[in-house]
C-alpha positions in Angstrom: 209.5 71.2 38.4 211.4 68.6 40.4 214.8 67.2 39.5 215.9 63.8 40.7 218.9 61.9 40.5 218.8 59.0 38.0 219.5 56.4 40.7 216.5 57.4 42.7 213.9 55.7 40.3 214.8 52.7 38.8 211.7 52.7 36.7 212.4 56.0 35.1 216.0 54.7 34.6 214.7 51.3 32.7 212.4 53.4 30.7 215.1 55.5 29.5 217.6 52.5 28.7 214.5 51.1 26.5 213.7 54.3 24.7 217.6 55.0 23.8 217.5 51.4 22.4 214.4 51.8 20.3 215.9 55.4 19.1 218.5 52.9 17.2 221.6 52.9 20.0 223.0 49.6 20.9 223.8 48.4 24.4 227.5 49.8 24.5 226.0 53.4 23.5 223.1 53.1 26.2 225.8 52.2 28.9 228.0 55.3 28.0 225.2 57.6 27.8 222.4 56.8 30.1 224.3 58.1 33.1 224.7 61.6 31.7 220.7 61.8 31.9 218.5 63.7 34.8 214.9 63.2 35.2 212.5 65.9 35.5 208.5 66.1 36.4 206.8 68.7 34.6 203.2 69.7 36.0 200.2 70.1 33.7 200.0 73.0 31.5 203.6 73.9 32.7 206.3 74.2 30.2 209.3 71.7 29.6 211.1 74.6 28.1 210.4 78.0 26.4 211.4 79.4 23.2 214.2 81.8 23.7 215.7 80.1 26.5 218.9 78.5 26.2 218.9 74.7 25.1 219.8 72.0 27.6 220.9 69.6 25.3 219.5 66.4 24.6 215.6 65.5 25.7 213.5 62.6 26.0 209.9 62.4 26.9 209.4 59.3 28.9 205.7 59.8 30.5 203.2 62.0 29.2 202.2 64.0 26.2 203.5 67.5 25.1 202.6 70.0 22.5 205.0 72.0 20.5 204.2 75.8 19.8 205.9 78.8 17.8 204.4 82.2 17.9 201.3 81.0 19.2 201.0 78.1 16.7 200.7 74.8 18.2 202.1 72.8 15.3 202.6 69.2 17.0 201.9 66.9 19.7 204.2 64.2 20.8 204.2 61.2 23.1 206.5 59.0 25.0 209.9 58.4 23.2 209.7 61.6 21.4 213.1 63.5 21.3 212.6 67.1 22.4 214.5 70.2 21.2 216.5 68.1 18.5 217.9 71.4 16.8 218.9 72.9 20.2 220.8 69.8 21.0 222.4 69.6 17.5 223.8 73.4 18.3 224.0 73.7 22.1 224.9 76.9 22.3 221.6 78.1 20.8 218.5 79.0 22.3 215.4 76.9 22.3 213.6 77.2 19.1 210.1 76.5 20.1 208.0 76.1 23.5 207.2 72.5 25.0 204.0 72.6 27.1 202.8 69.3 29.0 199.4 68.1 28.4 198.9 66.5 31.6 202.0 65.3 34.1 205.0 64.5 32.3 208.5 63.2 33.0 211.4 64.1 30.9 214.9 63.0 30.7 217.8 65.5 30.1 221.7 65.5 29.3 223.3 68.9 29.7 225.7 69.8 27.1 228.5 69.5 29.6 227.7 65.9 30.4 227.5 65.1 26.7 231.2 66.8 26.5 232.4 63.9 28.6 230.7 61.2 26.4 232.5 62.7 23.6 235.7 62.3 25.0 235.2 58.7 26.4 232.8 57.1 23.8 233.2 59.3 20.8 231.7 56.6 18.7 228.3 56.5 21.2 228.1 60.5 20.7 228.7 60.1 16.8 225.6 57.9 16.6 223.4 60.0 19.0 224.2 62.9 16.6 222.9 61.0 13.8 219.7 60.0 15.8 219.0 63.7 16.8 219.2 64.8 13.0 216.9 62.2 12.0 214.6 63.2 14.9 214.7 66.9 13.3 214.5 66.2 9.8 212.3 62.9 9.8 210.0 63.9 12.6 209.9 67.7 13.0 209.9 68.3 9.2 207.5 65.6 8.6 204.9 67.4 10.9 205.4 70.4 9.0 204.7 68.8 5.6 201.7 67.7 7.2 200.5 71.0 8.1 201.8 73.1 5.2 200.3 76.4 6.8 202.3 75.7 9.8 205.7 75.7 7.3 204.4 79.0 6.0 204.1 80.3 9.7 207.1 78.9 10.7 209.8 79.4 7.8 208.5 82.5 6.1 206.8 85.5 7.8 208.4 87.6 10.7 209.1 87.5 13.4 210.8 84.1 12.9 212.8 85.8 10.4 212.8 89.4 11.5 214.8 91.7 9.4 214.2 94.4 11.9 213.7 94.3 15.8 211.4 97.3 15.4 209.1 98.9 12.8 207.7 102.5 12.0 204.0 102.7 11.5 201.4 105.4 11.4 198.7 104.9 14.5 195.5 106.9 13.5 198.1 109.4 11.6 200.5 109.7 14.5 204.1 108.2 13.6 205.6 105.7 16.0 208.2 103.3 16.2 207.0 99.9 17.7 208.5 96.3 18.4 208.1 93.9 15.5 205.1 91.6 16.2 203.5 93.7 18.4 199.7 93.2 18.4 197.8 95.6 16.4 195.4 95.9 19.7 198.1 97.0 21.8 198.7 100.3 19.6 194.9 101.4 19.6 193.0 102.7 22.6 189.9 100.9 24.1 187.5 103.5 22.5 187.6 105.9 19.9 185.1 109.0 19.6 183.1 107.3 22.1 182.8 103.8 20.5 184.4 100.7 21.4 187.6 99.6 19.2 186.9 96.0 18.1 189.3 95.5 15.1 192.3 97.4 13.4 192.6 98.6 9.8 196.0 97.8 8.7 196.8 99.1 5.4 193.1 99.3 4.4 192.6 95.7 5.6 190.0 95.2 8.5 192.0 92.7 10.9 191.9 91.5 14.3 193.1 93.5 17.1 195.4 90.4 17.5 197.2 90.6 14.4 200.8 91.1 14.7 202.4 93.9 13.3 205.5 93.1 11.3 206.2 95.9 8.6 205.9 99.2 8.4 202.1 100.2 7.7 199.3 102.7 9.0 196.8 101.5 11.6 193.5 102.8 12.2 190.8 102.0 14.7 187.8 99.9 13.7 184.9 100.7 16.3 181.3 99.8 16.8 180.3 103.0 15.4 180.9 101.4 11.7 179.2 98.9 9.8 182.4 97.0 10.0 182.9 97.0 13.5 179.4 96.1 14.3 179.5 93.0 12.1 182.7 92.0 14.0 180.6 92.4 17.5 177.7 90.2 15.8 179.7 87.7 14.4 181.7 87.0 17.6 178.5 86.8 19.7 176.9 84.3 17.4 179.9 82.2 17.8 179.9 82.6 21.4 176.3 81.7 21.5 177.0 78.4 19.8 179.9 77.7 21.9 177.5 78.0 24.9 174.6 76.2 23.4 176.7 73.3 22.5 178.1 73.1 26.3 174.6 73.2 27.7 172.6 71.2 24.9 175.2 68.6 23.8 172.6 66.6 22.2 170.7 69.4 20.6 171.7 71.0 17.0 172.1 74.7 16.9 172.6 77.3 14.1 172.4 81.0 13.2 169.5 80.6 11.1 169.7 84.0 9.7 170.6 87.8 10.4 167.7 90.3 11.6 169.3 93.5 11.0 170.9 94.1 14.2 170.7 90.8 15.7 170.3 87.2 14.9 167.7 84.3 14.7 169.0 80.8 15.8 167.2 77.4 15.5 167.7 74.7 17.9 166.6 71.4 17.5 166.3 68.6 20.1 165.6 70.9 23.1 162.2 70.3 24.9 162.1 73.6 26.6 163.4 76.7 24.3 162.7 79.1 27.3 165.0 77.0 30.0 167.7 76.4 26.9 167.8 80.4 26.6 168.2 80.8 30.2 170.9 78.2 30.6 173.0 79.3 27.3 172.5 82.9 28.3 174.2 82.0 31.4 177.1 79.9 30.2 177.6 82.8 27.9 177.6 85.2 30.6 180.1 83.0 32.3 182.5 83.1 29.2 182.2 87.0 29.2 183.1 87.5 32.8 186.2 85.1 32.2 187.0 87.1 29.2 187.6 83.7 27.4 190.3 84.4 24.5 189.6 84.0 21.0 191.8 81.0 19.6 193.0 81.6 15.8 194.5 79.0 14.3 195.5 77.5 10.7 194.5 73.9 9.7 195.1 72.0 6.4 191.9 71.5 4.5 191.9 67.9 5.2 192.3 68.4 9.0 189.4 71.1 9.0 187.0 69.0 7.1 187.6 66.2 9.3 187.3 68.4 12.5 184.3 70.2 11.5 182.5 66.8 10.4 183.5 65.5 14.0 181.9 67.9 15.7 178.6 67.9 13.3 179.2 71.1 11.2 178.6 69.2 7.7 177.9 72.4 6.0 181.0 73.6 6.6 182.9 70.6 6.0 181.4 70.2 2.5 182.1 73.9 1.9 185.7 73.1 2.0 185.5 70.6 -1.0 185.6 73.8 -2.9 188.2 75.7 -0.8 190.8 77.4 -3.1 193.5 77.3 -0.9 195.7 74.6 0.6 194.8 75.9 4.5 192.0 77.5 6.1 191.8 79.6 9.2 189.7 78.3 12.3 188.6 80.3 15.4 187.0 79.2 18.5 186.0 80.5 21.9 186.3 77.1 23.6 185.6 73.6 21.9 183.6 74.6 18.9 185.6 75.6 15.6 184.3 77.7 13.0 185.4 79.3 9.8 185.5 83.0 10.3 183.8 85.4 7.9 185.7 88.1 9.1 187.9 89.5 11.8 186.7 88.5 15.5 186.7 90.0 19.0 190.1 88.8 20.8 188.1 87.9 23.9 184.5 87.8 25.0 184.7 90.4 27.6 183.8 93.1 25.1 180.3 91.5 24.7 179.0 92.3 27.9 175.6 93.5 27.7 174.0 90.7 25.2 170.6 89.3 25.3 169.4 85.9 24.2 165.7 84.9 24.6 163.2 82.5 23.2 160.3 83.5 20.3 158.2 81.3 18.8 160.4 78.3 18.4 163.5 80.2 17.7 166.1 82.0 20.0 166.5 85.6 19.2 170.2 87.3 20.0 170.8 90.7 20.5 174.1 92.1 20.8 175.3 95.0 23.3 174.0 98.4 22.6 177.3 99.2 21.0 177.0 96.8 18.6 173.8 97.6 17.1 172.6 100.0 14.6 170.2 102.7 15.4 166.5 101.4 15.9 165.3 104.7 15.3 166.4 108.6 15.5 166.8 108.1 19.1 166.5 105.1 21.5 167.4 107.2 24.4 164.3 106.7 26.3 163.6 104.2 29.4 162.2 101.5 27.2 164.7 101.2 24.7 165.6 97.8 25.4 161.9 96.7 25.4 161.9 98.5 22.0 164.7 96.6 20.8 163.5 93.0 22.0 159.9 94.0 20.3 161.7 95.2 16.9 163.7 91.9 16.9 161.1 89.8 17.9 158.6 91.6 15.0 161.4 91.2 12.6 162.0 87.4 13.2 158.4 86.9 12.5 158.2 88.7 9.5 161.3 87.2 7.9 160.2 83.7 8.9 156.9 84.4 7.2 158.7 85.8 3.9 161.0 83.0 3.6 158.9 79.9 4.3 157.9 79.0 0.8 161.6 79.5 -0.5 163.0 77.2 2.2 160.5 74.5 1.3 161.3 74.3 -2.5 165.1 74.6 -1.8 164.7 71.5 0.3 163.1 69.8 -2.4 166.1 70.5 -4.6 168.6 69.7 -2.2 170.2 73.4 -2.1 170.2 74.3 1.4 173.6 75.9 1.5 176.6 77.3 -0.1 178.2 74.0 -0.6 175.0 72.4 -2.2 174.7 75.2 -4.7 178.3 75.1 -5.7 178.1 71.1 -6.4 174.9 71.8 -8.5 177.1 74.6 -10.5 179.7 72.0 -10.9 177.7 68.9 -11.9 175.5 70.7 -14.1 172.1 70.5 -12.2 172.2 74.2 -11.6 170.1 74.6 -14.6 167.1 72.9 -12.9 167.9 75.1 -9.9 167.5 78.1 -12.0 164.3 76.9 -13.9 162.6 76.4 -10.4 163.8 79.8 -8.7 162.4 81.8 -11.7 159.1 79.9 -11.9 158.9 80.4 -8.2 159.3 84.1 -8.7 156.6 84.1 -11.5 154.1 82.0 -9.3 154.4 84.3 -6.4 154.0 87.9 -8.4 150.6 86.1 -9.9 149.7 85.0 -6.4 150.1 88.5 -4.9 148.4 90.1 -8.1 145.4 87.7 -7.5 145.3 88.8 -3.7 145.3 92.5 -4.7 142.3 92.0 -7.3 140.5 89.9 -4.6 140.8 92.7 -2.1 139.0 95.3 -4.3 141.7 97.9 -3.1 141.9 100.9 -5.7 145.3 101.7 -4.5 148.5 99.7 -4.2 151.3 100.7 -2.0 155.0 99.2 -3.0 157.9 99.8 -1.0 161.1 98.1 -0.3 164.8 98.9 0.5 167.3 99.6 -2.2 168.2 97.2 -4.9 165.5 95.0 -3.9 164.1 94.4 -7.4 161.1 96.9 -6.9 161.3 97.7 -10.9 161.2 94.3 -12.2 158.6 93.2 -9.4 156.4 96.4 -10.4 156.7 95.6 -14.4 155.8 91.9 -13.5 152.9 93.0 -11.1 151.6 95.1 -14.1 151.5 92.4 -16.5 149.7 90.0 -14.0 147.0 92.8 -13.1 146.2 93.2 -16.7 146.1 89.4 -17.4 143.4 89.6 -14.7 141.5 92.5 -16.3 142.7 95.4 -14.3 144.3 98.5 -15.6 147.5 99.6 -13.5 148.1 103.5 -13.0 151.2 104.7 -11.6 151.8 107.9 -9.5 155.3 108.9 -8.2 155.4 110.2 -4.4 158.5 112.5 -5.7 156.0 114.8 -7.3 154.2 115.4 -3.9 157.8 117.0 -2.1 157.4 120.2 -0.2 159.0 123.3 -1.8 162.9 122.5 -1.4 163.3 125.3 1.2 160.8 124.0 3.3 162.6 120.7 3.4 163.4 119.5 6.8 167.2 119.2 7.4 168.9 116.1 9.1 171.4 116.4 12.1 174.3 117.6 9.9 172.2 120.6 8.8 171.5 118.9 5.1 168.5 118.7 3.4 166.6 115.5 4.4 164.7 114.4 1.4 163.8 110.9 3.0 162.2 112.5 5.8 158.3 111.8 5.9 157.9 115.8 6.6 159.4 116.3 3.1 156.1 115.3 1.4 153.0 117.0 1.4 150.8 114.3 3.0 147.6 116.8 3.0 147.9 117.3 -0.6 148.6 113.9 -1.8 145.5 112.2 1.0 143.2 114.9 -0.8 144.1 114.0 -4.3 143.8 110.3 -3.5 140.6 110.5 -1.6 139.0 112.5 -4.2 140.2 109.8 -6.9 138.9 106.8 -4.7 135.5 108.8 -4.7 135.1 108.5 -8.6 136.3 112.3 -9.1 139.0 113.7 -11.8 142.0 115.2 -10.1 145.0 117.2 -11.8 148.0 115.5 -9.9 150.9 117.6 -8.2 154.0 118.2 -9.8 157.7 119.0 -8.4 160.2 120.7 -10.7 163.7 119.5 -9.7 165.4 122.2 -11.4 163.5 125.2 -9.5 163.1 123.3 -6.2 159.4 124.1 -6.6 156.2 122.2 -5.7 153.2 122.9 -8.0 149.6 121.4 -6.6 148.3 120.7 -10.2 151.0 120.6 -12.4 150.9 116.9 -13.2 148.6 114.4 -15.3 145.1 114.4 -15.1 143.5 111.0 -13.5 140.3 109.3 -13.0 140.2 106.0 -11.9 137.2 103.7 -12.7 136.0 100.3 -11.4 138.5 98.2 -12.7 141.7 100.7 -12.2 144.3 100.4 -9.6 146.5 103.2 -8.8 150.1 101.8 -7.9 152.0 104.2 -5.4 155.9 103.2 -5.1 158.2 105.0 -2.9 160.3 104.9 0.4 157.0 105.7 2.4 154.4 103.5 0.7 154.1 101.5 4.0 153.9 104.1 6.5 150.5 104.0 7.7 150.3 107.6 8.1 151.0 108.4 4.2 147.2 107.3 3.8 145.6 107.3 6.9 142.4 109.5 6.0 141.5 106.7 3.4 139.2 103.6 4.2 141.6 100.9 5.1 140.1 98.4 2.7 141.2 100.9 -0.4 144.6 100.1 0.5 146.7 97.3 -0.3 150.4 97.1 0.8 153.2 95.0 -0.8 156.6 94.8 0.8 159.6 93.6 -1.5 163.1 92.7 -0.2 165.7 89.7 -1.0 165.7 87.5 2.5 166.4 83.7 1.8 169.9 83.4 1.9 172.0 80.3 2.0 174.2 79.5 4.8 178.1 78.8 4.5 177.9 76.7 7.9 175.9 76.9 11.3 177.5 80.2 11.9 177.4 82.3 8.9 175.4 83.0 5.8 175.3 85.5 3.0 173.7 88.4 4.6 170.5 90.0 2.5 172.0 93.3 2.9 175.4 92.5 1.4 173.6 90.9 -1.2 171.5 94.2 -1.9 175.1 96.0 -1.9 176.6 93.9 -4.5 173.4 94.1 -6.5 173.7 98.0 -6.5 177.5 98.3 -6.7 177.1 95.9 -10.1 173.9 98.1 -11.3 175.1 101.3 -10.6 178.6 100.6 -12.6 176.9 99.4 -15.4 174.1 101.5 -15.8 174.8 104.8 -14.2 178.9 104.8 -14.4 178.7 104.9 -10.7 181.7 103.2 -9.1 181.9 100.6 -6.3 183.8 102.9 -4.2 181.1 105.6 -4.5 178.3 103.0 -3.8 179.7 101.7 -1.0 180.5 105.2 0.4 176.9 106.0 0.3 175.7 103.0 1.8 175.7 104.1 5.2 173.4 107.3 4.4 171.0 104.5 2.2 170.6 102.1 4.9 169.9 104.9 7.6 166.8 106.0 5.4 165.7 102.3 5.3 166.1 101.7 9.1 164.2 105.0 9.8 161.4 104.9 7.0 161.0 101.4 5.6 162.0 98.5 8.3 160.0 99.6 10.8 156.6 99.2 8.8 157.5 96.0 6.7 155.2 94.0 9.2 152.3 96.0 8.0 152.3 95.0 4.4 149.5 92.6 3.1 151.8 90.8 1.0 155.4 90.1 1.0 157.5 89.3 -2.0 161.3 87.5 -1.2 163.1 88.9 -4.3 166.0 86.7 -3.7 167.3 84.0 -6.4 169.3 81.1 -4.7 171.6 80.9 -7.6 172.3 85.0 -8.1 175.6 85.3 -6.4 177.1 82.7 -8.7 176.3 84.9 -11.4 176.9 88.3 -9.8 180.6 87.1 -8.9 181.4 87.4 -12.5 180.4 90.9 -12.5 180.9 92.1 -8.7 184.7 91.0 -8.8 185.9 93.2 -11.5 183.8 96.2 -9.8 185.2 95.6 -6.4 188.5 95.3 -7.6 188.3 99.0 -9.0 188.3 100.4 -5.5 191.5 101.7 -4.7 193.5 100.5 -1.7 193.5 104.0 -0.1 189.9 104.6 -0.4 187.5 104.2 2.8 185.4 101.9 0.9 188.4 99.4 0.4 187.8 97.2 3.6 184.1 96.5 2.8 185.2 95.8 -0.9 187.7 93.4 0.3 185.2 91.8 2.8 182.7 91.1 -0.2 185.4 89.7 -2.3 186.3 87.1 0.4 182.8 86.2 0.8 182.3 85.8 -3.1 185.2 83.5 -3.3 183.1 81.0 -1.7 180.8 80.8 -4.7 181.4 78.7 -7.7 180.8 81.0 -10.7 178.3 80.5 -13.5 178.1 82.1 -16.8 175.5 85.0 -17.1 174.1 83.6 -20.2 172.3 80.8 -17.9 170.1 83.9 -16.4 166.7 83.9 -18.2 166.0 87.2 -20.1 163.1 88.0 -18.1 164.8 87.2 -14.9 164.5 89.8 -12.0 168.4 89.5 -12.2 168.5 91.2 -15.6 167.8 94.6 -13.5 171.2 94.4 -12.2 173.4 92.6 -14.9 171.9 93.8 -18.1 174.0 96.1 -19.9 171.1 98.2 -21.1 
């Protein structure tokens, strides 16, 4: 910074006099006050003054532009003529209240408190009028800025550390009690790793929060790592935003969005790019630059009108439309650069933790894979030399599979004009949701009919049906039976549960517990023998398993014979595994995969994931039908997901037919039931962070009455009281 005598630069002195007159002082006042000012140059990015330092008195911005910041919150920008630090000037002995940072080269004129005391003696009326101008500057300009940004008013006037009650607080960090300075970021209190996994967020009094969250009151803090479901979600959503930032930088004319989750990664759609392979390479290179630089996440609060305008200006119309139904007056926005997004949860404080990601083109899309620490297990062990190739191949296969499953749904949703959560909410509000419901239900019926027709045409005698938990398999199977009977086929059912090995022969998992989901827990040889004899036209007494005794009986079940127009339906976790029936002729087996897939996006970054939909379905169903609390359902979810990843998802692409059981309107209905169920989770329960996250996501949906759901709907499987 350079300080200059007022006589050195006549231009600055003239500009100072003009600004003093423009502020409301007469010529005599200006003559009395102008000699007290000194001029100072401030370089781009440098602080003109910093919060906490002694006040210099009165300041005027002669040239350039500055931003005013408090506790990381930029709440105003000022140009030439602005009166700086008016509160400090009103009380010269006080410290600066805010930080003033130059946005480009600036020139500031300052009059010290000592020089102004001389004006009080020589020209008291001029000083009295200056004090009135300073008061007006504070109340009419500073306060007006805050009224325009009410979230800034909350940040500045209400929470600590602005009005700190204590300079330090007592917290428990991973069970250890510590006294820490008020306002310290949660991440500063946690290690980089915990139990071998990277720490990516913090649980503060059961709320999952970003590592940058300031600690302002007594609380308990625990590490959230990549070894947890919530931690992996933090990594994936952060990586997705970084990818969109990079794509926007290298392809400014293209449109990019995260189309859908593919389990451990994401599928990105890019329109307006001539060469996707080249786009992937360039975007990955830019992402790596951001990772190497450790670019920091900006977390800001905006008023809803400001946020809508900003999101619309960057082309994010889905996000801007979503805010039309935003229930609060302010909205959080995050960015790793120029691209702002509405966060669906905590994100990494900087991009450095994303080292090891991969981005590549595949069949008209980009496949984004997080670092190894941000993934769930692909199989029991991926510690082999070809593990990364296995990840790439699995991601690509899953992307192809999901694209095929959801193609039909996306077509009719486009016809109805329901392609985002915002457009669904609009339909709920204007009443057109009833048309959406009718088309969605009609699409389900038509799809089941086509699957039944394909099954009949195949000539197979055995149909295998599988899908992850809460996919709607029960309703799908019931509908499939009806359609088969309409086609003149008699469906017969057997359960894989009757082919368990004796309990003491059941394999054990890594914890030493019985693993009833293991493929080896079934008597495969006996099952194949029985089915082979049935297909050959023989009569067989099926197996039976006594769950009380834990004993398997080879011929303790029903006696069956299948005729020409009979179809044996086999349903279970291993129904798609080719080893299950590999002794039978391939033409005798027809496989059907059932799972919800087509999910509406909130914006270009976030969609409601199919996994979260199934978890909500499960918590609602189990609470209503089985008396199981949401806390218990969420606590078991990790084990359930492990079984799906090992025994269902690796074989989904082998299905002859796939049924997307998602209903575009169902979350608007499930919200009615899920909110109460999730609110029952105690705040001190380990399941609470997930319950809270799901509640936050459901808040984006306009609820509709359950009476709108047809009695034959698949959704009744989860919401019906009986």
